Structure formats: structure tokens, C-alpha cells
PASEBA-1860 file (N, C-alpha, C; in nm, 3 decimals):
! residues 210
1> XXXXXXXX> 0.084/-0.120/0.000/0.000/0.000/0.000/0.087/0.125/0.000 ~ 0.032/0.233/-0.055/0.102/0.360/-0.054/0.119/0.409/0.089 ~ 0.240/0.450/0.125/0.268/0.494/0.262/0.199/0.626/0.293 ~ 0.199/0.718/0.196/0.138/0.849/0.219/0.097/0.910/0.086 ~ 0.008/1.006/0.092/-0.032/1.077/-0.029/-0.086/1.214/0.009 ~ -0.101/1.300/-0.092/-0.151/1.436/-0.071/-0.280/1.453/-0.149 ~ -0.383/1.505/-0.084/-0.507/1.541/-0.150/-0.538/1.687/-0.118 ~ -0.654/1.737/-0.162/-0.688/1.877/-0.145/-0.830/1.895/-0.091
9> XXXXXXXX> -0.853/2.008/-0.028/-0.989/2.048/0.004/-1.055/2.107/-0.121 ~ -1.186/2.120/-0.119/-1.256/2.183/-0.231/-1.215/2.330/-0.240 ~ -1.210/2.382/-0.363/-1.171/2.521/-0.382/-1.222/2.570/-0.517 ~ -1.210/2.702/-0.537/-1.257/2.765/-0.661/-1.165/2.881/-0.696 ~ -1.149/2.904/-0.828/-1.074/3.020/-0.876/-1.128/3.059/-1.012 ~ -1.114/3.185/-1.046/-1.158/3.234/-1.177/-1.050/3.323/-1.236 ~ -1.022/3.304/-1.364/-0.934/3.394/-1.437/-1.004/3.437/-1.566 ~ -0.965/3.550/-1.618/-1.022/3.601/-1.744/-0.907/3.630/-1.840
17> XXXXXXXX> -0.916/3.574/-1.960/-0.814/3.596/-2.063/-0.884/3.634/-2.192 ~ -0.857/3.755/-2.240/-0.920/3.804/-2.363/-1.071/3.782/-2.362 ~ -1.131/3.819/-2.249/-1.276/3.814/-2.225/-1.332/3.672/-2.210 ~ -1.250/3.571/-2.227/-1.296/3.434/-2.195/-1.279/3.411/-2.045 ~ -1.386/3.360/-1.984/-1.381/3.330/-1.840/-1.348/3.182/-1.820 ~ -1.254/3.156/-1.731/-1.215/3.019/-1.696/-1.242/3.000/-1.547 ~ -1.337/2.915/-1.514/-1.377/2.889/-1.376/-1.321/2.754/-1.333 ~ -1.231/2.755/-1.239/-1.165/2.632/-1.195/-1.229/2.582/-1.065
25> XXXXXXXX> -1.276/2.459/-1.069/-1.334/2.394/-0.952/-1.244/2.278/-0.910 ~ -1.205/2.278/-0.784/-1.123/2.170/-0.728/-1.208/2.094/-0.628 ~ -1.213/1.962/-0.644/-1.293/1.879/-0.554/-1.209/1.764/-0.499 ~ -1.229/1.737/-0.371/-1.176/1.613/-0.313/-1.278/1.503/-0.342 ~ -1.237/1.400/-0.416/-1.327/1.289/-0.453/-1.258/1.157/-0.419 ~ -1.332/1.068/-0.357/-1.271/0.943/-0.311/-1.303/0.824/-0.400 ~ -1.366/0.848/-0.515/-1.394/0.740/-0.609/-1.422/0.799/-0.746 ~ -1.414/0.715/-0.850/-1.446/0.761/-0.984/-1.594/0.797/-0.994
33> XXXXXXXX> -1.678/0.725/-0.923/-1.822/0.754/-0.923/-1.849/0.895/-0.868 ~ -1.775/0.931/-0.764/-1.793/1.064/-0.707/-1.747/1.172/-0.805 ~ -1.639/1.146/-0.878/-1.595/1.240/-0.981/-1.703/1.259/-1.086 ~ -1.762/1.149/-1.130/-1.866/1.154/-1.231/-1.987/1.234/-1.183 ~ -2.024/1.215/-1.058/-2.137/1.288/-1.001/-2.108/1.437/-0.992 ~ -1.985/1.471/-0.951/-1.947/1.612/-0.942/-1.950/1.678/-1.080 ~ -1.901/1.608/-1.180/-1.900/1.663/-1.315/-2.041/1.683/-1.368 ~ -2.128/1.587/-1.341/-2.267/1.598/-1.386/-2.335/1.720/-1.323
41> XXXXXXXX> -2.310/1.742/-1.194/-2.369/1.857/-1.125/-2.312/1.988/-1.179 ~ -2.183/1.986/-1.212/-2.119/2.107/-1.264/-2.173/2.141/-1.404 ~ -2.191/2.039/-1.486/-2.247/2.063/-1.620/-2.390/2.116/-1.611 ~ -2.465/2.067/-1.514/-2.601/2.117/-1.494/-2.600/2.261/-1.449 ~ -2.509/2.293/-1.359/-2.498/2.430/-1.307/-2.456/2.525/-1.418 ~ -2.360/2.482/-1.501/-2.308/2.567/-1.608/-2.355/2.512/-1.743 ~ -2.485/2.496/-1.757/-2.542/2.438/-1.879/-2.514/2.523/-2.002 ~ -2.488/2.653/-1.981/-2.466/2.744/-2.092/-2.317/2.768/-2.122
49> XXXXXXXX> -2.229/2.694/-2.057/-2.085/2.713/-2.078/-2.043/2.658/-2.213 ~ -1.934/2.712/-2.266/-1.881/2.665/-2.394/-1.814/2.530/-2.379 ~ -1.736/2.513/-2.272/-1.666/2.387/-2.247/-1.660/2.361/-2.096 ~ -1.665/2.233/-2.059/-1.636/2.190/-1.922/-1.526/2.085/-1.932 ~ -1.405/2.128/-1.918/-1.288/2.038/-1.931/-1.243/1.993/-1.793 ~ -1.181/1.879/-1.786/-1.145/1.828/-1.654/-1.032/1.727/-1.661 ~ -0.982/1.697/-1.542/-0.890/1.585/-1.521/-0.906/1.541/-1.377 ~ -0.886/1.412/-1.353/-0.891/1.366/-1.214/-0.802/1.245/-1.193
57> XXXXXXXX> -0.762/1.231/-1.068/-0.698/1.109/-1.018/-0.783/1.066/-0.900 ~ -0.860/0.959/-0.918/-0.965/0.925/-0.822/-0.921/0.831/-0.711 ~ -0.803/0.772/-0.724/-0.762/0.676/-0.622/-0.633/0.719/-0.553 ~ -0.589/0.639/-0.459/-0.471/0.671/-0.380/-0.343/0.634/-0.454 ~ -0.347/0.527/-0.532/-0.227/0.479/-0.601/-0.197/0.552/-0.731 ~ -0.290/0.633/-0.780/-0.268/0.706/-0.905/-0.297/0.624/-1.028 ~ -0.385/0.524/-1.018/-0.417/0.437/-1.130/-0.545/0.478/-1.203 ~ -0.638/0.540/-1.131/-0.766/0.579/-1.192/-0.757/0.724/-1.235
65> XXXXXXXX> -0.710/0.745/-1.356/-0.685/0.879/-1.409/-0.763/0.899/-1.538 ~ -0.834/1.010/-1.549/-0.909/1.043/-1.669/-0.895/1.193/-1.696 ~ -0.911/1.232/-1.824/-0.915/1.374/-1.857/-0.992/1.394/-1.986 ~ -1.042/1.517/-2.006/-1.124/1.547/-2.124/-1.102/1.690/-2.167 ~ -1.093/1.709/-2.301/-1.085/1.843/-2.360/-1.223/1.901/-2.387 ~ -1.327/1.819/-2.384/-1.465/1.861/-2.403/-1.483/1.957/-2.521 ~ -1.428/1.921/-2.635/-1.447/2.001/-2.756/-1.337/2.100/-2.786 ~ -1.250/2.127/-2.691/-1.134/2.210/-2.720/-1.038/2.128/-2.808
73> XXXXXXXX> -0.947/2.193/-2.881/-0.850/2.118/-2.961/-0.775/2.015/-2.876 ~ -0.743/1.903/-2.935/-0.683/1.791/-2.862/-0.560/1.833/-2.781 ~ -0.560/1.790/-2.656/-0.447/1.810/-2.563/-0.425/1.955/-2.521 ~ -0.525/2.041/-2.540/-0.508/2.181/-2.499/-0.576/2.213/-2.366 ~ -0.654/2.120/-2.311/-0.730/2.149/-2.189/-0.714/2.040/-2.083 ~ -0.766/1.919/-2.115/-0.760/1.812/-2.016/-0.619/1.774/-1.977 ~ -0.531/1.761/-2.076/-0.392/1.723/-2.046/-0.320/1.828/-1.962 ~ -0.333/1.959/-1.992/-0.271/2.059/-1.904/-0.325/2.056/-1.761
81> XXXXXXXX> -0.455/2.032/-1.747/-0.511/2.021/-1.611/-0.451/1.901/-1.540 ~ -0.441/1.789/-1.611/-0.383/1.669/-1.552/-0.237/1.692/-1.513 ~ -0.165/1.771/-1.591/-0.025/1.798/-1.558/-0.013/1.872/-1.425 ~ -0.111/1.956/-1.393/-0.111/2.026/-1.264/-0.131/1.926/-1.151 ~ -0.221/1.830/-1.172/-0.244/1.725/-1.072/-0.117/1.642/-1.054 ~ -0.056/1.602/-1.164/0.064/1.518/-1.156/0.181/1.592/-1.095 ~ 0.196/1.718/-1.129/0.307/1.797/-1.075/0.299/1.806/-0.924 ~ 0.176/1.816/-0.872/0.158/1.824/-0.727/0.154/1.689/-0.659
89> XXXXXXXX> 0.161/1.579/-0.738/0.151/1.447/-0.678/0.019/1.425/-0.607 ~ -0.088/1.482/-0.662/-0.217/1.482/-0.594/-0.295/1.354/-0.621 ~ -0.371/1.313/-0.522/-0.455/1.194/-0.531/-0.595/1.228/-0.483 ~ -0.694/1.151/-0.532/-0.834/1.171/-0.496/-0.876/1.316/-0.519 ~ -0.840/1.367/-0.636/-0.867/1.507/-0.670/-0.926/1.516/-0.811 ~ -1.029/1.597/-0.825/-1.088/1.633/-0.953/-1.071/1.783/-0.972 ~ -1.019/1.822/-1.088/-1.013/1.964/-1.125/-1.090/1.981/-1.256 ~ -1.193/2.063/-1.251/-1.273/2.093/-1.370/-1.261/2.242/-1.399
97> XXXXXXXX> -1.241/2.275/-1.526/-1.232/2.416/-1.566/-1.344/2.444/-1.667 ~ -1.434/2.532/-1.627/-1.548/2.572/-1.710/-1.508/2.696/-1.789 ~ -1.527/2.691/-1.921/-1.493/2.808/-2.004/-1.617/2.870/-2.066 ~ -1.624/3.000/-2.053/-1.722/3.080/-2.126/-1.645/3.160/-2.230 ~ -1.667/3.130/-2.357/-1.591/3.190/-2.466/-1.617/3.341/-2.475 ~ -1.508/3.416/-2.489/-1.519/3.562/-2.489/-1.515/3.626/-2.626 ~ -1.508/3.543/-2.731/-1.511/3.598/-2.865/-1.378/3.601/-2.936 ~ -1.269/3.576/-2.865/-1.136/3.578/-2.925/-1.071/3.441/-2.909
105> XXXXXXXX> -1.030/3.381/-3.020/-0.963/3.252/-3.013/-0.823/3.270/-2.955 ~ -0.783/3.175/-2.872/-0.654/3.186/-2.804/-0.544/3.106/-2.871 ~ -0.579/3.017/-2.963/-0.479/2.931/-3.025/-0.440/2.819/-2.930 ~ -0.376/2.717/-2.985/-0.343/2.599/-2.904/-0.254/2.635/-2.785 ~ -0.149/2.711/-2.811/-0.058/2.749/-2.702/-0.128/2.833/-2.597 ~ -0.213/2.924/-2.642/-0.285/3.008/-2.548/-0.382/2.929/-2.463 ~ -0.445/2.829/-2.522/-0.537/2.744/-2.446/-0.464/2.663/-2.340 ~ -0.351/2.606/-2.377/-0.271/2.530/-2.281/-0.234/2.618/-2.162
113> XXXXXXXX> -0.188/2.739/-2.191/-0.149/2.830/-2.082/-0.270/2.867/-1.998 ~ -0.384/2.892/-2.062/-0.503/2.934/-1.989/-0.555/2.825/-1.896 ~ -0.564/2.702/-1.947/-0.614/2.593/-1.863/-0.516/2.558/-1.752 ~ -0.387/2.568/-1.784/-0.286/2.544/-1.680/-0.295/2.650/-1.571 ~ -0.309/2.775/-1.611/-0.317/2.884/-1.514/-0.442/2.873/-1.428 ~ -0.554/2.839/-1.491/-0.679/2.825/-1.415/-0.670/2.712/-1.314 ~ -0.622/2.596/-1.358/-0.609/2.482/-1.268/-0.513/2.513/-1.154 ~ -0.402/2.578/-1.185/-0.304/2.615/-1.083/-0.363/2.712/-0.982
121> XXXXXXXX> -0.443/2.807/-1.030/-0.508/2.901/-0.939/-0.605/2.830/-0.845 ~ -0.678/2.731/-0.899/-0.768/2.654/-0.814/-0.694/2.577/-0.707 ~ -0.585/2.514/-0.745/-0.505/2.439/-0.648/-0.447/2.532/-0.542 ~ -0.406/2.651/-0.583/-0.348/2.747/-0.489/-0.450/2.790/-0.384 ~ -0.577/2.790/-0.419/-0.682/2.828/-0.325/-0.728/2.714/-0.236 ~ -0.683/2.593/-0.265/-0.718/2.476/-0.183/-0.614/2.456/-0.073 ~ -0.650/2.379/0.026/-0.557/2.342/0.132/-0.512/2.198/0.110 ~ -0.383/2.176/0.128/-0.330/2.040/0.116/-0.367/1.958/0.238
129> XXXXXXXX> -0.402/1.833/0.214/-0.428/1.738/0.322/-0.329/1.624/0.305 ~ -0.239/1.610/0.399/-0.138/1.505/0.393/-0.187/1.383/0.468 ~ -0.201/1.272/0.396/-0.252/1.148/0.455/-0.140/1.047/0.470 ~ -0.146/0.968/0.576/-0.043/0.867/0.600/-0.107/0.737/0.646 ~ -0.052/0.627/0.598/-0.102/0.497/0.641/-0.060/0.474/0.786 ~ -0.160/0.445/0.870/-0.136/0.433/1.013/-0.190/0.301/1.067 ~ -0.127/0.255/1.173/-0.178/0.141/1.249/-0.272/0.194/1.357 ~ -0.386/0.127/1.372/-0.489/0.172/1.465/-0.494/0.076/1.584
137> XXXXXXXX> -0.487/0.132/1.704/-0.489/0.053/1.827/-0.607/0.099/1.912 ~ -0.690/0.005/1.954/-0.806/0.035/2.039/-0.776/-0.004/2.183 ~ -0.829/0.075/2.277/-0.807/0.046/2.419/-0.922/0.104/2.500 ~ -0.932/0.058/2.622/-1.030/0.110/2.717/-0.964/0.117/2.853 ~ -0.982/0.229/2.922/-0.913/0.247/3.049/-0.990/0.346/3.136 ~ -0.942/0.368/3.260/-1.011/0.465/3.346/-0.960/0.606/3.314 ~ -1.025/0.704/3.374/-0.997/0.843/3.338/-0.855/0.885/3.375 ~ -0.806/0.841/3.487/-0.671/0.879/3.528/-0.568/0.823/3.431
145> XXXXXXXX> -0.584/0.697/3.394/-0.490/0.635/3.301/-0.500/0.699/3.163 ~ -0.623/0.733/3.124/-0.639/0.796/2.992/-0.567/0.930/2.986 ~ -0.570/1.005/3.095/-0.501/1.134/3.098/-0.352/1.115/3.073 ~ -0.295/1.011/3.129/-0.153/0.982/3.105/-0.128/0.946/2.959 ~ -0.216/0.860/2.906/-0.200/0.815/2.767/-0.217/0.931/2.670 ~ -0.318/1.014/2.695/-0.347/1.127/2.606/-0.229/1.223/2.599 ~ -0.158/1.238/2.709/-0.041/1.326/2.711/0.079/1.261/2.643 ~ 0.088/1.128/2.652/0.206/1.058/2.601/0.201/1.030/2.451
153> XXXXXXXX> 0.082/1.002/2.399/0.071/0.961/2.259/0.131/1.062/2.161 ~ 0.100/1.193/2.172/0.161/1.288/2.079/0.314/1.291/2.088 ~ 0.368/1.274/2.207/0.514/1.273/2.223/0.577/1.153/2.154 ~ 0.498/1.048/2.135/0.546/0.926/2.071/0.520/0.926/1.920 ~ 0.469/1.037/1.868/0.446/1.046/1.724/0.311/0.997/1.677 ~ 0.215/0.984/1.770/0.082/0.938/1.733/-0.023/1.038/1.774 ~ -0.149/0.997/1.766/-0.258/1.082/1.813/-0.380/0.998/1.845 ~ -0.466/1.053/1.929/-0.593/0.992/1.962/-0.695/1.039/1.858
161> XXXXXXXX> -0.768/0.946/1.796/-0.858/0.986/1.688/-1.006/0.965/1.720 ~ -1.039/0.873/1.808/-1.179/0.857/1.849/-1.183/0.834/1.999 ~ -1.283/0.893/2.064/-1.296/0.881/2.210/-1.444/0.862/2.244 ~ -1.471/0.771/2.335/-1.606/0.749/2.385/-1.600/0.750/2.539 ~ -1.675/0.843/2.599/-1.673/0.858/2.745/-1.792/0.787/2.807 ~ -1.766/0.713/2.912/-1.869/0.646/2.989/-1.814/0.624/3.129 ~ -1.839/0.508/3.185/-1.777/0.476/3.313/-1.626/0.466/3.296 ~ -1.584/0.429/3.175/-1.443/0.428/3.138/-1.427/0.508/3.008
169> XXXXXXXX> -1.305/0.518/2.960/-1.278/0.589/2.834/-1.233/0.486/2.731 ~ -1.311/0.474/2.622/-1.272/0.388/2.510/-1.218/0.479/2.400 ~ -1.109/0.441/2.338/-1.047/0.529/2.240/-0.964/0.450/2.139 ~ -0.926/0.517/2.032/-0.831/0.462/1.935/-0.710/0.554/1.926 ~ -0.593/0.494/1.925/-0.469/0.568/1.904/-0.408/0.520/1.773 ~ -0.358/0.613/1.694/-0.295/0.576/1.567/-0.150/0.622/1.565 ~ -0.067/0.537/1.501/0.075/0.566/1.481/0.109/0.531/1.336 ~ 0.209/0.598/1.278/0.250/0.560/1.142/0.269/0.409/1.131
177> XXXXXXXX> 0.219/0.351/1.021/0.227/0.206/1.002/0.369/0.157/1.023 ~ 0.380/0.046/1.096/0.511/-0.009/1.126/0.569/0.040/1.257 ~ 0.499/0.137/1.319/0.543/0.191/1.448/0.452/0.138/1.558 ~ 0.511/0.078/1.660/0.433/0.020/1.769/0.484/0.078/1.901 ~ 0.404/0.163/1.962/0.439/0.224/2.090/0.354/0.168/2.204 ~ 0.279/0.062/2.176/0.182/0.015/2.275/0.248/-0.048/2.398 ~ 0.366/-0.106/2.382/0.434/-0.163/2.499/0.469/-0.054/2.598 ~ 0.520/0.058/2.545/0.554/0.171/2.632/0.430/0.230/2.697
185> XXXXXXXX> 0.319/0.236/2.620/0.196/0.290/2.676/0.138/0.197/2.783 ~ 0.147/0.068/2.759/0.100/-0.029/2.859/0.181/-0.017/2.987 ~ 0.314/-0.003/2.971/0.400/0.015/3.088/0.364/0.143/3.163 ~ 0.327/0.246/3.087/0.292/0.375/3.148/0.173/0.361/3.243 ~ 0.084/0.268/3.213/-0.035/0.248/3.297/-0.017/0.132/3.394 ~ 0.106/0.087/3.411/0.133/-0.022/3.503/0.071/-0.153/3.459 ~ 0.057/-0.170/3.328/0.001/-0.293/3.274/-0.150/-0.303/3.285 ~ -0.217/-0.192/3.319/-0.362/-0.195/3.340/-0.443/-0.165/3.215
193> XXXXXXXX> -0.376/-0.130/3.104/-0.447/-0.097/2.982/-0.397/-0.185/2.868 ~ -0.488/-0.256/2.803/-0.452/-0.343/2.691/-0.485/-0.274/2.559 ~ -0.391/-0.277/2.466/-0.410/-0.219/2.333/-0.428/-0.331/2.231 ~ -0.535/-0.322/2.152/-0.568/-0.423/2.053/-0.560/-0.360/1.914 ~ -0.483/-0.421/1.826/-0.468/-0.365/1.693/-0.593/-0.389/1.610 ~ -0.642/-0.283/1.546/-0.763/-0.290/1.464/-0.733/-0.284/1.314 ~ -0.607/-0.286/1.278/-0.572/-0.282/1.137/-0.504/-0.151/1.100 ~ -0.497/-0.125/0.969/-0.434/-0.004/0.918/-0.536/0.079/0.840
201> XXXXXXXX> -0.521/0.210/0.845/-0.603/0.300/0.764/-0.530/0.433/0.749 ~ -0.578/0.514/0.655/-0.515/0.643/0.631/-0.572/0.749/0.725 ~ -0.482/0.830/0.778/-0.520/0.939/0.868/-0.443/1.065/0.831 ~ -0.503/1.181/0.859/-0.432/1.307/0.843/-0.315/1.309/0.941 ~ -0.197/1.349/0.896/-0.083/1.343/0.987/-0.003/1.472/0.998 ~ -0.058/1.587/0.959/0.017/1.711/0.975/0.055/1.738/1.121 ~ -0.031/1.692/1.213/-0.011/1.724/1.353/0.086/1.629/1.422 ~ 0.137/1.529/1.351/0.229/1.436/1.414/0.358/1.507/1.451
209> XX> 0.411/1.473/1.565/0.534/1.537/1.611/0.658/1.455/1.578 ~ 0.644/1.328/1.544/0.759/1.243/1.519/0.788/1.238/1.370
END
């Protein structure tokens, strides 16, 4: 599995070149079906647009990749948008650029520059989300022990991601895959807290200290 990847939050940007408007929409999409749904909604919203060009990478490994010029000359729209995605190493991202023709033809080179600029502007307005494959450990303990664990986990390069309060505290702690700090955490509680591995999944890791 991929150790880490970068995706984006949703964003929007608009540029105008020789009276043609280029509206760039950036979407975080976790499947090809979601990309298709987003595009359908965008075409409905901009039913009067001249072109709705796009590119996306819908999966984590970078295998589900599609792009379209939507009537623009071949390789002048979809491919430049895809190059922005590839340059950023982005995953699970759809970038669509809606064009309203302004009356002046831009030529092939001008179109490539325009779609590249629009897509880049959209990406610049989005926030990067850095994801990392993590091991998930579940545990349940009393409030005093949880306070110790909650303070220690960030120092060990992990974080608490889910918490349920009741007579005891049930929670999940995640660490980068291949990292196991549970022995130290168990020792911290005098052996009174058992950690059970629940598998691996991707988590946001900007806040990790290790």
C-alpha cells in the first residue's frame, strides 16, 4: 500500500483571458463515481458554458486517471489540467475548468497556458491534506490512566482519533504504520491498559510530532 499521499480540500478560482472566463473547480473525490457525479452537477450548473474540461486522479495509487478536452483542440485542456495534478503528486482530486468563450480565439498554445493557469489558481486556493497509512490501536481504560496516555501519545508520534466517554474511556490511538508504541503505553499504565490492533487505515498526519 502507498505509505502516504496528498489530496486537497474543495476550492474555486476564476481567471479572465481576452474576455474568456475560466472557472476552476477543485474537488476532493474518493472514487471515480464521485468524480462523475461532481461533473454531472457542474455541467447542470453551467449548462450554458462553452466547455467543461477536466482531469482527475480518483484513487490513492494514481491508477484511476481520466481527462477530457470537451471540444477544445486535442491536448489543450484536459492534459494541461492533468499535468497540474501530476506535478503536485495529488490523489483523490478532480479539477474541472469551465470556459465561457469571450469571442477571441486563443490558439493551441494560449489554451494550454489558460487551462494550466486556471487549474493552478484553483489548487493554490485549496488546502493540502497530507494522509499517512497508520496502524490503529483500540483500548479502554479509566480516566486517570487515559489522561496519562493522552499526554504521552503525541510525544510518541501518534494521536488519539476517536474517544467514547462512559464509566471508562474507550479510544483509538494511531501511529504511522510499522510503528508500535503500545508496549511503552501499557507500561505507562502499570500494565492496566490493553491495546488491541484494529488494522491499518489512512489518517491526516500534519499534527504528528515524530
